[in-house]
N, C-alpha and C positions, 0 to 999 in steps of 0.2 A: 404885423409885419408885412401883410399882403397889401400892396398898393393898388391892386386891381388892374384895370386896363391900361394904366400908365406904362406898366412893363411892356406892353405890346405896341402901344402907339407913340410913346414918348411924348405925348401931349399932356401938358399940366392939367388940362380940363378933365382928363380921364382918371385923375388920381382919386382912389377909393371908389371908382365906378365899376360895377361887375356885370358882364353879359350874363343874362339869366335865361333859361329855357322857358317854353310856354308852360301853362299848367296842365295841359293834357297829360293824362297818366301819371300825375304827380304823386297820387296815392300808391303808385306801385314802384316808385324809384327812390326809396330810402338808400342811404342816409341823405340828409338834407343839408342845404347851405353849401357855399363854394368849397368849404373845407371838410364837409361831412360830419360836422360836430353835433348834429342832432339825429338820433337814430330812429325817432318815432314822429309820425306826422302830428300827433297831438302836441308833442313838445316843440316842434317847429311852429305850429299855429300860436302857441303861447309866447314863444320867444319873439316871433315877428310882431305880435300885438304889442308887446312890451317895448321892443326896440324901436319900432316905427311910429308907434302911437301913444306910447307911455300908458298903456292900459293893461290891467290884469283882467283876464277874461274868466267868466264863470264856466264850470264844467258844461253847462247847457249851451253857452256860446261856442265853446270848443267843438262840441258835438255837432252843432248846426253847421259850422264852417267846414268840419271834416266831412259831413254828408254832402255838402256842396262840391268840395274837391273830389270826393268819390264819384260824384255823378259825371265828372269829366273823364273818367277812366274807361278804357275800352273794355266792354263787358266780356269779350272772349279772353283777353289777358287775365282779367280778375278771376275767371274761372279756373285758370291754370294754377294760381297761387293756392 
């Protein structure tokens, strides 16, 4: 039901386009997606691989991608968690 930026711009070009934040501190900002439907980083990684690439990732792939995303997080903020 969410038509994305179309609601804001009224430009047909923006239908089903969503403005997304950068990946910095993404590991610290659950829940994920524009509607908060994914509560864990691992689930979000799996969902994105499937939705965007039609790929089912192995546990090792998910762990590697999670490690990369964790490396983009502010170490001071991570210590607070």
